[in-house]
C-alpha positions as CSV (number, residue, x, y, z in Angstrom):
1,M,19.4,-31.0,1.2
2,Q,21.5,-28.7,-1.0
3,L,18.3,-29.4,-3.5
4,Y,15.8,-28.5,-0.3
5,I,17.8,-25.4,0.7
6,N,18.0,-24.0,-2.6
7,F,13.9,-24.6,-3.5
8,A,13.4,-22.7,-0.1
9,T,15.6,-19.6,-0.8
10,K,13.5,-19.9,-4.4
11,I,10.4,-19.6,-2.0
12,K,11.6,-16.5,0.1
13,S,12.6,-14.8,-2.2
14,R,9.9,-15.2,-4.3
15,T,7.4,-14.7,-1.5
16,K,9.5,-11.6,-0.9
17,F,8.5,-9.9,-4.4
18,D,5.0,-11.3,-4.3
19,I,4.3,-9.3,-1.0
20,R,6.2,-6.0,-2.8
21,F,4.2,-6.7,-5.8
22,L,1.0,-6.8,-3.4
23,F,2.3,-3.7,-1.7
24,I,2.6,-1.8,-5.2
25,A,-0.5,-2.9,-6.2
26,I,-2.7,-1.8,-3.0
27,S,-0.9,1.6,-2.6
28,T,-1.8,2.3,-6.5
29,I,-4.9,1.2,-6.2
30,S,-5.6,2.9,-2.8
31,Y,-3.5,6.1,-3.4
32,P,-6.1,8.1,-4.8
33,A,-8.8,6.9,-2.8
34,I,-6.8,8.2,0.5
35,L,-6.1,11.8,-1.9
36,Q,-9.6,11.8,-2.1
37,L,-10.0,11.3,1.3
38,N,-7.4,13.8,2.4
39,L,-8.7,16.3,0.4
40,K,-12.1,16.1,1.6
41,R,-11.2,16.4,5.2
42,G,-9.1,19.5,4.7
43,Y,-12.6,20.9,2.9
44,N,-14.4,20.4,5.7
45,R,-12.1,21.6,8.1
46,K,-12.0,24.7,5.9
47,R,-15.6,25.1,6.2
48,Q,-15.7,24.7,9.9
49,Y,-13.1,27.1,10.2
50,E,-15.4,29.1,7.9
51,L,-18.5,28.5,10.0
52,Q,-17.3,29.9,13.1
């Protein structure tokens, strides 16, 4: 029983770590894309404002 509990906690901490790692990886990859998107959106808004 104790062995099972240790195994379960090991898996739990492992998945928590994996999720955190995955989140960091995704945010690192998508950060430039999000930045570019926001810049583009801001640029379009600025142009629309100038055109009015």
